[in-house]
All heavy atoms as TSV, in Angstrom:
chain	resi	resn	atom	element	x	y	z
A	1	MET	N	N	128.860	74.241	99.593
A	1	MET	CA	C	128.564	74.505	100.985
A	1	MET	C	C	127.081	74.200	101.232
A	1	MET	O	O	126.223	74.546	100.431
A	1	MET	CB	C	128.883	75.964	101.307
A	1	MET	CG	C	128.606	76.334	102.739
A	1	MET	SD	S	129.006	78.059	103.069
A	1	MET	CE	C	130.578	77.829	103.852
A	2	ALA	N	N	126.784	73.569	102.328
A	2	ALA	CA	C	125.402	73.200	102.664
A	2	ALA	C	C	124.589	74.426	103.056
A	2	ALA	O	O	125.096	75.364	103.667
A	2	ALA	CB	C	125.394	72.186	103.801
A	3	LYS	N	N	123.337	74.399	102.688
A	3	LYS	CA	C	122.419	75.481	103.039
A	3	LYS	C	C	122.098	75.395	104.531
A	3	LYS	O	O	121.820	74.315	105.040
A	3	LYS	CB	C	121.144	75.340	102.212
A	3	LYS	CG	C	120.170	76.454	102.397
A	3	LYS	CD	C	118.962	76.279	101.490
A	3	LYS	CE	C	117.951	77.351	101.765
A	3	LYS	NZ	N	116.749	77.205	100.979
A	4	PRO	N	N	122.121	76.534	105.248
A	4	PRO	CA	C	121.781	76.502	106.675
A	4	PRO	C	C	120.340	76.036	106.891
A	4	PRO	O	O	119.457	76.357	106.104
A	4	PRO	CB	C	121.947	77.939	107.137
A	4	PRO	CG	C	122.409	78.727	105.980
A	4	PRO	CD	C	122.432	77.851	104.775
A	5	LYS	N	N	120.138	75.286	107.951
A	5	LYS	CA	C	118.785	74.805	108.256
A	5	LYS	C	C	117.931	75.945	108.779
A	5	LYS	O	O	118.403	76.845	109.444
A	5	LYS	CB	C	118.838	73.679	109.283
A	5	LYS	CG	C	119.415	72.409	108.720
A	5	LYS	CD	C	119.127	71.250	109.612
A	5	LYS	CE	C	119.605	69.981	108.931
A	5	LYS	NZ	N	119.145	68.809	109.590
A	6	SER	N	N	116.660	75.871	108.485
A	6	SER	CA	C	115.701	76.868	108.925
A	6	SER	C	C	114.667	76.192	109.807
A	6	SER	O	O	114.391	75.005	109.656
A	6	SER	CB	C	115.018	77.487	107.708
A	6	SER	OG	O	113.936	78.290	108.099
A	7	ASN	N	N	114.087	76.953	110.707
A	7	ASN	CA	C	113.015	76.433	111.553
A	7	ASN	C	C	111.657	76.612	110.900
A	7	ASN	O	O	110.639	76.367	111.521
A	7	ASN	CB	C	113.026	77.138	112.912
A	7	ASN	CG	C	114.210	76.724	113.744
A	7	ASN	OD1	O	114.725	75.620	113.605
A	7	ASN	ND2	N	114.658	77.602	114.610
A	8	ASN	N	N	111.647	77.086	109.650
A	8	ASN	CA	C	110.393	77.335	108.945
A	8	ASN	C	C	109.861	76.067	108.287
A	8	ASN	O	O	110.627	75.176	107.923
A	8	ASN	CB	C	110.586	78.400	107.873
A	8	ASN	CG	C	110.922	79.745	108.456
A	8	ASN	OD1	O	110.695	79.998	109.621
A	8	ASN	ND2	N	111.469	80.619	107.636
A	9	VAL	N	N	108.552	76.025	108.141
A	9	VAL	CA	C	107.901	74.963	107.372
A	9	VAL	C	C	107.047	75.625	106.307
A	9	VAL	O	O	106.583	76.757	106.470
A	9	VAL	CB	C	107.014	74.036	108.244
A	9	VAL	CG1	C	107.857	73.276	109.244
A	9	VAL	CG2	C	105.924	74.802	108.926
A	10	GLN	N	N	106.851	74.926	105.220
A	10	GLN	CA	C	106.025	75.449	104.140
A	10	GLN	C	C	104.664	74.779	104.195
A	10	GLN	O	O	104.568	73.559	104.377
A	10	GLN	CB	C	106.678	75.151	102.796
A	10	GLN	CG	C	105.911	75.699	101.626
A	10	GLN	CD	C	106.655	75.504	100.315
A	10	GLN	OE1	O	107.871	75.316	100.308
A	10	GLN	NE2	N	105.927	75.557	99.214
A	11	ILE	N	N	103.611	75.596	104.059
A	11	ILE	CA	C	102.261	75.056	104.021
A	11	ILE	C	C	101.556	75.604	102.788
A	11	ILE	O	O	101.931	76.647	102.259
A	11	ILE	CB	C	101.447	75.395	105.294
A	11	ILE	CG1	C	101.306	76.913	105.452
A	11	ILE	CG2	C	102.088	74.783	106.530
A	11	ILE	CD1	C	100.318	77.324	106.513
A	12	ASN	N	N	100.555	74.910	102.336
A	12	ASN	CA	C	99.745	75.375	101.217
A	12	ASN	C	C	98.336	75.631	101.719
A	12	ASN	O	O	97.757	74.798	102.401
A	12	ASN	CB	C	99.704	74.320	100.104
A	12	ASN	CG	C	101.065	74.111	99.480
A	12	ASN	OD1	O	101.758	75.056	99.156
A	12	ASN	ND2	N	101.456	72.851	99.340
A	13	ILE	N	N	97.810	76.813	101.384
A	13	ILE	CA	C	96.438	77.145	101.759
A	13	ILE	C	C	95.727	77.733	100.548
A	13	ILE	O	O	96.367	78.210	99.614
A	13	ILE	CB	C	96.365	78.137	102.941
A	13	ILE	CG1	C	96.972	79.488	102.556
A	13	ILE	CG2	C	97.035	77.575	104.180
A	13	ILE	CD1	C	96.671	80.592	103.545
A	14	SER	N	N	94.433	77.698	100.588
A	14	SER	CA	C	93.617	78.361	99.575
A	14	SER	C	C	92.931	79.547	100.209
A	14	SER	O	O	92.414	79.451	101.320
A	14	SER	CB	C	92.528	77.410	99.063
A	14	SER	OG	O	93.026	76.579	98.076
A	15	ILE	N	N	92.968	80.669	99.495
A	15	ILE	CA	C	92.224	81.854	99.924
A	15	ILE	C	C	91.441	82.344	98.711
A	15	ILE	O	O	91.835	82.091	97.566
A	15	ILE	CB	C	93.148	82.964	100.483
A	15	ILE	CG1	C	94.146	83.451	99.435
A	15	ILE	CG2	C	93.848	82.514	101.749
A	15	ILE	CD1	C	94.944	84.682	99.839
A	16	PRO	N	N	90.354	83.050	98.952
A	16	PRO	CA	C	89.599	83.592	97.816
A	16	PRO	C	C	90.456	84.562	96.996
A	16	PRO	O	O	91.302	85.283	97.542
A	16	PRO	CB	C	88.438	84.341	98.484
A	16	PRO	CG	C	88.319	83.724	99.844
A	16	PRO	CD	C	89.710	83.326	100.233
A	17	VAL	N	N	90.244	84.566	95.698
A	17	VAL	CA	C	90.980	85.449	94.803
A	17	VAL	C	C	90.838	86.904	95.241
A	17	VAL	O	O	91.806	87.671	95.197
A	17	VAL	CB	C	90.480	85.282	93.339
A	17	VAL	CG1	C	91.079	86.326	92.428
A	17	VAL	CG2	C	90.778	83.901	92.832
A	18	GLU	N	N	89.649	87.275	95.700
A	18	GLU	CA	C	89.416	88.652	96.143
A	18	GLU	C	C	90.325	89.027	97.306
A	18	GLU	O	O	90.819	90.153	97.374
A	18	GLU	CB	C	87.943	88.854	96.540
A	18	GLU	CG	C	86.961	88.702	95.392
A	18	GLU	CD	C	86.607	87.244	95.073
A	18	GLU	OE1	O	86.969	86.326	95.854
A	18	GLU	OE2	O	85.981	87.017	94.026
A	19	TRP	N	N	90.533	88.097	98.245
A	19	TRP	CA	C	91.429	88.363	99.376
A	19	TRP	C	C	92.840	88.632	98.866
A	19	TRP	O	O	93.512	89.549	99.306
A	19	TRP	CB	C	91.467	87.192	100.337
A	19	TRP	CG	C	90.237	86.958	101.138
A	19	TRP	CD1	C	88.995	87.502	100.949
A	19	TRP	CD2	C	90.127	86.088	102.253
A	19	TRP	NE1	N	88.128	87.005	101.877
A	19	TRP	CE2	C	88.789	86.131	102.691
A	19	TRP	CE3	C	91.020	85.263	102.919
A	19	TRP	CZ2	C	88.342	85.389	103.780
A	19	TRP	CZ3	C	90.574	84.519	104.001
A	19	TRP	CH2	C	89.241	84.595	104.426
A	20	LYS	N	N	93.295	87.766	97.956
A	20	LYS	CA	C	94.654	87.902	97.425
A	20	LYS	C	C	94.817	89.250	96.742
A	20	LYS	O	O	95.815	89.948	96.954
A	20	LYS	CB	C	94.978	86.780	96.458
A	20	LYS	CG	C	96.397	86.840	95.921
A	20	LYS	CD	C	96.708	85.661	95.031
A	20	LYS	CE	C	98.129	85.703	94.520
A	20	LYS	NZ	N	98.304	86.559	93.364
A	21	GLU	N	N	93.840	89.650	95.943
A	21	GLU	CA	C	93.914	90.933	95.247
A	21	GLU	C	C	93.960	92.093	96.245
A	21	GLU	O	O	94.752	93.028	96.082
A	21	GLU	CB	C	92.730	91.091	94.300
A	21	GLU	CG	C	92.792	90.133	93.124
A	21	GLU	CD	C	91.506	90.078	92.311
A	21	GLU	OE1	O	90.482	90.670	92.736
A	21	GLU	OE2	O	91.525	89.427	91.245
A	22	GLN	N	N	93.125	92.021	97.278
A	22	GLN	CA	C	93.117	93.078	98.293
A	22	GLN	C	C	94.440	93.118	99.062
A	22	GLN	O	O	94.980	94.198	99.326
A	22	GLN	CB	C	91.951	92.882	99.255
A	22	GLN	CG	C	90.602	93.136	98.611
A	22	GLN	CD	C	89.442	92.829	99.546
A	22	GLN	OE1	O	89.596	92.798	100.756
A	22	GLN	NE2	N	88.274	92.595	98.973
A	23	LEU	N	N	94.959	91.944	99.412
A	23	LEU	CA	C	96.238	91.892	100.126
A	23	LEU	C	C	97.378	92.422	99.259
A	23	LEU	O	O	98.290	93.092	99.761
A	23	LEU	CB	C	96.532	90.468	100.586
A	23	LEU	CG	C	95.698	89.971	101.764
A	23	LEU	CD1	C	95.865	88.467	101.932
A	23	LEU	CD2	C	96.061	90.703	103.038
A	24	GLU	N	N	97.359	92.129	97.967
A	24	GLU	CA	C	98.394	92.647	97.072
A	24	GLU	C	C	98.345	94.174	97.005
A	24	GLU	O	O	99.393	94.827	96.989
A	24	GLU	CB	C	98.238	92.046	95.676
A	24	GLU	CG	C	98.664	90.602	95.605
A	24	GLU	CD	C	98.362	89.941	94.272
A	24	GLU	OE1	O	97.397	90.354	93.581
A	24	GLU	OE2	O	99.102	89.002	93.935
A	25	ASN	N	N	97.144	94.734	96.971
A	25	ASN	CA	C	97.012	96.198	96.953
A	25	ASN	C	C	97.538	96.805	98.248
A	25	ASN	O	O	98.258	97.813	98.223
A	25	ASN	CB	C	95.553	96.607	96.726
A	25	ASN	CG	C	95.099	96.328	95.317
A	25	ASN	OD1	O	95.902	96.287	94.386
A	25	ASN	ND2	N	93.807	96.121	95.135
A	26	ILE	N	N	97.193	96.197	99.374
A	26	ILE	CA	C	97.688	96.683	100.666
A	26	ILE	C	C	99.209	96.551	100.731
A	26	ILE	O	O	99.899	97.444	101.228
A	26	ILE	CB	C	97.013	95.928	101.830
A	26	ILE	CG1	C	95.507	96.223	101.840
A	26	ILE	CG2	C	97.656	96.290	103.168
A	26	ILE	CD1	C	94.706	95.291	102.739
A	27	ALA	N	N	99.735	95.447	100.210
A	27	ALA	CA	C	101.186	95.216	100.221
A	27	ALA	C	C	101.915	96.299	99.425
A	27	ALA	O	O	102.996	96.746	99.823
A	27	ALA	CB	C	101.507	93.834	99.669
A	28	ARG	N	N	101.335	96.740	98.317
A	28	ARG	CA	C	101.951	97.824	97.533
A	28	ARG	C	C	102.044	99.103	98.366
A	28	ARG	O	O	103.061	99.805	98.342
A	28	ARG	CB	C	101.146	98.100	96.261
A	28	ARG	CG	C	101.356	97.088	95.192
A	28	ARG	CD	C	100.682	97.512	93.875
A	28	ARG	NE	N	100.465	96.354	93.045
A	28	ARG	CZ	C	99.347	95.642	93.003
A	28	ARG	NH1	N	98.299	95.985	93.739
A	28	ARG	NH2	N	99.241	94.595	92.226
A	29	ILE	N	N	100.993	99.400	99.094
A	29	ILE	CA	C	100.977	100.596	99.938
A	29	ILE	C	C	102.043	100.491	101.023
A	29	ILE	O	O	102.827	101.422	101.248
A	29	ILE	CB	C	99.574	100.811	100.553
A	29	ILE	CG1	C	98.572	101.129	99.441
A	29	ILE	CG2	C	99.601	101.901	101.616
A	29	ILE	CD1	C	97.119	101.040	99.862
A	30	TYR	N	N	102.100	99.345	101.710
A	30	TYR	CA	C	103.111	99.141	102.755
A	30	TYR	C	C	104.525	99.218	102.178
A	30	TYR	O	O	105.440	99.732	102.814
A	30	TYR	CB	C	102.914	97.797	103.452
A	30	TYR	CG	C	101.936	97.832	104.599
A	30	TYR	CD1	C	100.562	97.724	104.382
A	30	TYR	CD2	C	102.376	97.958	105.912
A	30	TYR	CE1	C	99.658	97.747	105.431
A	30	TYR	CE2	C	101.478	97.978	106.979
A	30	TYR	CZ	C	100.128	97.876	106.726
A	30	TYR	OH	O	99.235	97.908	107.766
A	31	SER	N	N	104.712	98.695	100.974
A	31	SER	CA	C	106.032	98.727	100.343
A	31	SER	C	C	106.512	100.161	100.162
A	31	SER	O	O	107.678	100.475	100.438
A	31	SER	CB	C	105.988	98.022	98.983
A	31	SER	OG	O	105.772	96.643	99.140
A	32	VAL	N	N	105.616	101.039	99.711
A	32	VAL	CA	C	105.977	102.440	99.531
A	32	VAL	C	C	106.266	103.081	100.885
A	32	VAL	O	O	107.279	103.775	101.059
A	32	VAL	CB	C	104.854	103.206	98.785
A	32	VAL	CG1	C	105.113	104.704	98.791
A	32	VAL	CG2	C	104.714	102.681	97.362
A	33	GLU	N	N	105.399	102.836	101.865
A	33	GLU	CA	C	105.567	103.441	103.193
A	33	GLU	C	C	106.860	102.993	103.863
A	33	GLU	O	O	107.525	103.783	104.528
A	33	GLU	CB	C	104.377	103.091	104.084
A	33	GLU	CG	C	103.098	103.804	103.712
A	33	GLU	CD	C	101.909	103.397	104.580
A	33	GLU	OE1	O	102.057	102.518	105.453
A	33	GLU	OE2	O	100.828	103.969	104.374
A	34	GLU	N	N	107.198	101.695	103.723
A	34	GLU	CA	C	108.371	101.155	104.411
A	34	GLU	C	C	109.646	101.232	103.580
A	34	GLU	O	O	110.729	100.932	104.065
A	34	GLU	CB	C	108.101	99.714	104.852
A	34	GLU	CG	C	106.989	99.626	105.881
A	34	GLU	CD	C	106.811	98.226	106.453
A	34	GLU	OE1	O	107.727	97.390	106.307
A	34	GLU	OE2	O	105.749	97.975	107.052
A	35	GLY	N	N	109.516	101.589	102.304
A	35	GLY	CA	C	110.691	101.711	101.453
A	35	GLY	C	C	111.355	100.394	101.119
A	35	GLY	O	O	112.553	100.349	100.838
A	36	ARG	N	N	110.597	99.322	101.166
A	36	ARG	CA	C	111.114	97.995	100.785
A	36	ARG	C	C	109.944	97.156	100.294
A	36	ARG	O	O	108.788	97.491	100.541
A	36	ARG	CB	C	111.816	97.300	101.948
A	36	ARG	CG	C	110.931	96.963	103.123
A	36	ARG	CD	C	111.754	96.383	104.283
A	36	ARG	NE	N	110.887	95.911	105.330
A	36	ARG	CZ	C	110.484	94.641	105.462
A	36	ARG	NH1	N	110.902	93.729	104.620
A	36	ARG	NH2	N	109.689	94.293	106.446
A	37	THR	N	N	110.253	96.094	99.610
A	37	THR	CA	C	109.206	95.260	99.038
A	37	THR	C	C	108.509	94.438	100.118
A	37	THR	O	O	109.160	93.723	100.884
A	37	THR	CB	C	109.790	94.312	97.969
A	37	THR	OG1	O	110.409	95.108	96.960
A	37	THR	CG2	C	108.705	93.455	97.347
A	38	ILE	N	N	107.194	94.564	100.181
A	38	ILE	CA	C	106.359	93.766	101.076
A	38	ILE	C	C	105.423	92.963	100.179
A	38	ILE	O	O	104.809	93.514	99.272
A	38	ILE	CB	C	105.506	94.667	102.010
A	38	ILE	CG1	C	106.375	95.667	102.788
A	38	ILE	CG2	C	104.637	93.833	102.943
A	38	ILE	CD1	C	107.307	95.055	103.792
A	39	THR	N	N	105.316	91.668	100.429
A	39	THR	CA	C	104.425	90.827	99.627
A	39	THR	C	C	103.147	90.537	100.404
A	39	THR	O	O	103.086	90.737	101.621
A	39	THR	CB	C	105.087	89.484	99.269
A	39	THR	OG1	O	105.272	88.715	100.468
A	39	THR	CG2	C	106.436	89.693	98.575
A	40	PHE	N	N	102.156	90.038	99.703
A	40	PHE	CA	C	100.915	89.676	100.392
A	40	PHE	C	C	101.175	88.551	101.386
A	40	PHE	O	O	100.528	88.488	102.427
A	40	PHE	CB	C	99.791	89.327	99.396
A	40	PHE	CG	C	99.859	87.961	98.799
A	40	PHE	CD1	C	99.133	86.912	99.344
A	40	PHE	CD2	C	100.636	87.718	97.676
A	40	PHE	CE1	C	99.187	85.644	98.787
A	40	PHE	CE2	C	100.677	86.454	97.116
A	40	PHE	CZ	C	99.954	85.413	97.677
A	41	LEU	N	N	102.154	87.714	101.122
A	41	LEU	CA	C	102.509	86.651	102.076
A	41	LEU	C	C	103.118	87.241	103.348
A	41	LEU	O	O	102.844	86.760	104.454
A	41	LEU	CB	C	103.471	85.654	101.433
A	41	LEU	CG	C	102.890	84.851	100.275
A	41	LEU	CD1	C	103.988	84.038	99.582
A	41	LEU	CD2	C	101.769	83.953	100.746
A	42	ASP	N	N	103.922	88.290	103.196
A	42	ASP	CA	C	104.465	88.983	104.369
A	42	ASP	C	C	103.334	89.527	105.239
A	42	ASP	O	O	103.380	89.435	106.466
A	42	ASP	CB	C	105.381	90.142	103.959
A	42	ASP	CG	C	106.641	89.690	103.259
A	42	ASP	OD1	O	107.174	88.611	103.590
A	42	ASP	OD2	O	107.104	90.439	102.377
A	43	LEU	N	N	102.311	90.089	104.585
A	43	LEU	CA	C	101.166	90.617	105.336
A	43	LEU	C	C	100.433	89.506	106.075
A	43	LEU	O	O	100.001	89.698	107.214
A	43	LEU	CB	C	100.192	91.329	104.396
A	43	LEU	CG	C	100.681	92.629	103.773
A	43	LEU	CD1	C	99.598	93.203	102.866
A	43	LEU	CD2	C	101.080	93.630	104.823
A	44	MET	N	N	100.283	88.356	105.438
A	44	MET	CA	C	99.613	87.229	106.096
A	44	MET	C	C	100.416	86.779	107.310
A	44	MET	O	O	99.848	86.528	108.381
A	44	MET	CB	C	99.416	86.081	105.104
A	44	MET	CG	C	98.402	86.421	104.021
A	44	MET	SD	S	98.247	85.156	102.747
A	44	MET	CE	C	97.526	83.820	103.689
A	45	ARG	N	N	101.737	86.694	107.157
A	45	ARG	CA	C	102.593	86.303	108.291
A	45	ARG	C	C	102.457	87.296	109.435
A	45	ARG	O	O	102.317	86.914	110.597
A	45	ARG	CB	C	104.054	86.222	107.850
A	45	ARG	CG	C	104.367	85.060	106.971
A	45	ARG	CD	C	105.866	85.030	106.650
A	45	ARG	NE	N	106.133	84.154	105.551
A	45	ARG	CZ	C	106.355	84.547	104.298
A	45	ARG	NH1	N	106.368	85.829	103.987
A	45	ARG	NH2	N	106.584	83.669	103.352
A	46	ARG	N	N	102.525	88.582	109.105
A	46	ARG	CA	C	102.401	89.622	110.130
A	46	ARG	C	C	101.062	89.525	110.848
A	46	ARG	O	O	100.991	89.646	112.073
A	46	ARG	CB	C	102.497	91.011	109.500
A	46	ARG	CG	C	103.871	91.442	109.129
A	46	ARG	CD	C	103.811	92.875	108.622
A	46	ARG	NE	N	105.091	93.304	108.101
A	46	ARG	CZ	C	105.334	94.530	107.665
A	46	ARG	NH1	N	104.380	95.439	107.683
A	46	ARG	NH2	N	106.517	94.851	107.215
A	47	GLY	N	N	100.005	89.358	110.066
A	47	GLY	CA	C	98.666	89.284	110.656
A	47	GLY	C	C	98.527	88.117	111.614
A	47	GLY	O	O	97.986	88.262	112.721
A	48	ILE	N	N	99.023	86.958	111.218
A	48	ILE	CA	C	98.960	85.778	112.079
A	48	ILE	C	C	99.796	85.993	113.329
A	48	ILE	O	O	99.362	85.707	114.451
A	48	ILE	CB	C	99.416	84.523	111.311
A	48	ILE	CG1	C	98.415	84.185	110.201
A	48	ILE	CG2	C	99.602	83.330	112.255
A	48	ILE	CD1	C	98.914	83.169	109.200
A	49	GLU	N	N	100.994	86.533	113.131
A	49	GLU	CA	C	101.902	86.767	114.265
A	49	GLU	C	C	101.284	87.740	115.268
A	49	GLU	O	O	101.309	87.500	116.481
A	49	GLU	CB	C	103.224	87.319	113.739
A	49	GLU	CG	C	104.280	87.516	114.797
A	49	GLU	CD	C	105.603	87.979	114.214
A	49	GLU	OE1	O	105.647	88.405	113.044
A	49	GLU	OE2	O	106.589	87.918	114.949
A	50	GLU	N	N	100.697	88.823	114.768
A	50	GLU	CA	C	100.106	89.828	115.662
A	50	GLU	C	C	98.816	89.323	116.313
A	50	GLU	O	O	98.602	89.519	117.502
A	50	GLU	CB	C	99.830	91.115	114.889
A	50	GLU	CG	C	101.092	91.855	114.512
A	50	GLU	CD	C	100.825	93.069	113.628
A	50	GLU	OE1	O	99.655	93.473	113.486
A	50	GLU	OE2	O	101.803	93.599	113.072
A	51	LYS	N	N	97.957	88.681	115.547
A	51	LYS	CA	C	96.674	88.206	116.061
A	51	LYS	C	C	96.872	87.228	117.212
A	51	LYS	O	O	96.187	87.281	118.226
A	51	LYS	CB	C	95.881	87.546	114.930
A	51	LYS	CG	C	94.649	86.791	115.352
A	51	LYS	CD	C	93.550	87.696	115.830
A	51	LYS	CE	C	92.326	86.885	116.198
A	51	LYS	NZ	N	91.290	87.668	116.816
A	52	TYR	N	N	97.819	86.317	117.037
A	52	TYR	CA	C	98.022	85.268	118.043
A	52	TYR	C	C	99.241	85.509	118.920
A	52	TYR	O	O	99.639	84.646	119.683
A	52	TYR	CB	C	98.080	83.901	117.347
A	52	TYR	CG	C	96.781	83.614	116.646
A	52	TYR	CD1	C	96.664	83.745	115.264
A	52	TYR	CD2	C	95.643	83.276	117.373
A	52	TYR	CE1	C	95.450	83.516	114.626
A	52	TYR	CE2	C	94.426	83.049	116.749
A	52	TYR	CZ	C	94.345	83.173	115.373
A	52	TYR	OH	O	93.137	82.963	114.743
A	53	GLN	N	N	99.811	86.715	118.823
A	53	GLN	CA	C	100.943	87.133	119.648
A	53	GLN	C	C	102.038	86.067	119.670
A	53	GLN	O	O	102.496	85.633	120.726
A	53	GLN	CB	C	100.468	87.476	121.057
A	53	GLN	CG	C	99.447	88.589	121.051
A	53	GLN	CD	C	98.826	88.835	122.408
A	53	GLN	OE1	O	99.043	88.101	123.358
A	53	GLN	NE2	N	98.034	89.877	122.506
A	54	LEU	N	N	102.447	85.663	118.483
A	54	LEU	CA	C	103.469	84.635	118.348
A	54	LEU	C	C	104.848	85.266	118.328
A	54	LEU	O	O	105.072	86.265	117.647
A	54	LEU	CB	C	103.257	83.852	117.043
A	54	LEU	CG	C	101.910	83.160	116.891
A	54	LEU	CD1	C	101.792	82.552	115.511
A	54	LEU	CD2	C	101.728	82.105	117.954
A	55	GLY	N	N	105.761	84.698	119.065
A	55	GLY	CA	C	107.139	85.130	119.012
A	55	GLY	C	C	107.893	84.172	118.108
A	55	GLY	O	O	108.078	83.015	118.454
A	56	VAL	N	N	108.307	84.662	116.957
A	56	VAL	CA	C	108.986	83.789	116.002
A	56	VAL	C	C	110.257	84.451	115.505
A	56	VAL	O	O	110.382	85.672	115.499
A	56	VAL	CB	C	108.109	83.441	114.782
A	56	VAL	CG1	C	106.899	82.638	115.195
A	56	VAL	CG2	C	107.679	84.679	114.025
A	57	GLN	N	N	111.177	83.616	115.051
A	57	GLN	CA	C	112.363	84.099	114.386
A	57	GLN	C	C	111.937	84.558	112.997
A	57	GLN	O	O	111.277	83.816	112.275
A	57	GLN	CB	C	113.396	82.973	114.288
A	57	GLN	CG	C	114.679	83.396	113.599
A	57	GLN	CD	C	115.644	82.231	113.496
A	57	GLN	OE1	O	115.368	81.135	113.957
A	57	GLN	NE2	N	116.764	82.472	112.864
A	58	GLN	N	N	112.290	85.764	112.611
A	58	GLN	CA	C	111.776	86.314	111.362
A	58	GLN	C	C	112.728	86.058	110.214
A	58	GLN	O	O	113.423	86.949	109.733
A	58	GLN	CB	C	111.476	87.790	111.522
A	58	GLN	CG	C	110.375	88.037	112.532
A	58	GLN	CD	C	109.994	89.498	112.616
A	58	GLN	OE1	O	110.641	90.349	112.055
A	58	GLN	NE2	N	108.923	89.773	113.319
A	59	ASP	N	N	112.784	84.825	109.723
A	59	ASP	CA	C	113.626	84.456	108.595
A	59	ASP	C	C	113.084	85.001	107.283
A	59	ASP	O	O	113.768	85.040	106.292
A	59	ASP	CB	C	113.727	82.934	108.462
A	59	ASP	CG	C	114.580	82.315	109.551
A	59	ASP	OD1	O	115.339	83.062	110.194
A	59	ASP	OD2	O	114.485	81.097	109.760
A	60	TYR	N	N	111.822	85.439	107.276
A	60	TYR	CA	C	111.196	85.837	106.030
A	60	TYR	C	C	111.451	87.292	105.677
A	60	TYR	O	O	111.050	87.759	104.652
A	60	TYR	CB	C	109.682	85.572	106.079
A	60	TYR	CG	C	108.983	86.163	107.271
A	60	TYR	CD1	C	108.528	87.468	107.276
A	60	TYR	CD2	C	108.754	85.391	108.407
A	60	TYR	CE1	C	107.888	88.003	108.365
A	60	TYR	CE2	C	108.102	85.921	109.507
A	60	TYR	CZ	C	107.675	87.235	109.472
A	60	TYR	OH	O	107.043	87.756	110.558
A	61	GLU	N	N	112.119	88.049	106.512
A	61	GLU	CA	C	112.380	89.460	106.185
A	61	GLU	C	C	113.717	89.622	105.546
A	61	GLU	O	O	114.603	88.876	105.612
A	61	GLU	CB	C	112.287	90.321	107.433
A	61	GLU	CG	C	110.878	90.471	107.875
A	61	GLU	CD	C	110.717	91.500	108.981
A	61	GLU	OE1	O	111.706	92.086	109.425
A	61	GLU	OE2	O	109.574	91.706	109.390
């Protein structure tokens, strides 16, 4: 069976190691609070979505 198409695109970015470490620590806290696994990438998506008030289909949850 064919995989359903997604409207998502993949991009590659570089961030400082310190940012990644801090985001991972924050993600652990959110994971406990929300009772599900949150990754640092999820936090980046949320931040971009909220900062720029983007309405997107949330395929990543």
